[in-house]
N, C-alpha and C positions, 0 to 999 in steps of 0.2 A: 598690905594685902597678904603677905606671907604669914604674919601672925594671925590674921583672921582665918586663913585657910587651915593652918596647922593647930592653933590653940583656941580658936574661936574667941579671940581677945576682944572684949567689949570696948575697951579704951581705944584700941586701934580702929575699931569700927565707928566709934563715936567721932574720932578725928576725920575719918574718911567721909562720914555722913555730913559733918559740919562743913567740910570743904566742897563736896560735890553736890549736895542737895540744892543749894541756890543756883548753881550753874546748870544743873539738870532741869530745874524748873524753868529757867529762862530759855533753855534749848527747846523744851517741850512747847513753850508758848510761841517760839519762833516757827516751830513746825505746825502751828495752827491750833493748839490745844487751848481751851479756856483755862483761866487761872485755877479753878477747882479741879478740873480734869488733870492739869499739869501737876498739881500737888499729889493727886491720887496716883498718877503714873510714877512720880518720883518715889513714893512710898513702895510701890510694886518693884521698881528697879532696885531700890536699896535692899529690900527683902531678898530679891534674887541674888544680889551681890553677896549678902550674908550667907545664904544657903549654898551658893555655887562657887564660893571663893576658891575651892579646891580645883575647879576646872580652869582657873586662870593660869596661863602660861606666859611668863615674862619674855620668852624668846619669840613669841608670835606677835605680841602687841604690848604697848604700854598700858598701865592701869587705866588711865583716862580713856584711851581708845577702846579698851574692853568694856568699860562702864558705859560709855556713850553708845557703843554698838548695842548693848543690852537695852539701853533707853530707846534707841531708834526702833529696834524690833518691837518693843512694847507699844510704842506709838503707832506703828503700822498695824499691829494686832488690834489696837483700840479703834483705829479708823475702819478696819474691816468689819468689826462688830457693829459699828454705827452706820456704815454705808450700805447695809443690806436694804433692799427695797421693801417698803411697807406694803403689806398685802391689803388690797381693797376688799372690804367685806361684801361689796356688791358685785365683785368680779364673777361673771357668768361661769367661768371654769371652776370656781370654788363652790358653786351651788350644787346641792345634791340633784340627781336626775329626777325629773318630774315623774310622778307615778303614771304608769301606762293606763290610758283610758280603757274602760271595759270593752267598748266596741272595737278598738284597735287590737286588743289582746285576742278577741274572738276572731277577727279577720286574720291576724297573724297565725293563729292556731289552724284556721281553715287552709291557709296557704301552705303551711307546713305539711298538712295531711295530703294536699294535692301534689306537692313536690315528692313526698315519700311514695305516693302511688305511682307517679310518673317514673321515679327511679326504679321501682319494682318491675316495671315493664321493659327496662333496658336489658339488652343481652349482657351476659356475664362479663364478656371481654371489655365492654364499654363501662359497665358499672364499676369494675375493679379499678380501672384507670381514673375514672371520675372521683372515686373515693380517695385514691392516693393523692390526687391533685388538691382536693378541697378539704378533706378531713385530716390527711397527714401533712398537708402543706408542701408536698414535693413539687419541684419544678418539672417541666416536661423532660428535660435531659436526665434528671435524677430518676424519673419514672422509667424512661427507656433503659437506663443502666440497671435499675433494680429488677425489671421484668425481662430483660434481655431481648427487647424488641427495638426496631428502628425508631428514631425520633419522629420521622414523618408519620409512621403508623400510630404513635401515641397521639400526635396532634389530630390526625384524621378521626380516630376513635372518639376522642373527647369532643371534637366538633360535631360528629354524628350524634353523640349522646345529647348534646345541647339541642340539636335540631329536633330529635325525637321528644325530648322533654318539653320543648317549647310547643310542639304540636299537641302533646298530651295536655299541657296546661291550658292552651287556647281552647281545646275541645271541652275541658272541664268547666270553663266559664260560660 
């Protein structure tokens, strides 16, 4: 292993390969790999050993322990690649949204106009808080802090704004 790391000695690598390749193949098969997959994984492991031989530290592990650890990690990576769930082409969440029907688009547009008109009739103090809550996405406590008013006042004004808008929308229908 030292010769492979320092000199990229092909003869040493050939010996290492001849010794470990059959053992790695049977190890991969014991881990559940098919024969062809095991052979492929052994090739990947041995290429990794060739390329990363400089990373081997004899004080941390023996050569066989290091090589088999690389092999185990390759097998885990291979299993992760193959155990991803297959996507069903008919899955409703993967389908594009249906085109909006013309009558629904018109109805939505009319409702938006009614809501805008109802909002225009709100007092400024209610409109500002309603916009902060729904357009800016602020919570009631964040609105109270931002505008320097009590939390109960924020809740009351938003509730009153809803009541006025509801009355305006009911009248419009």
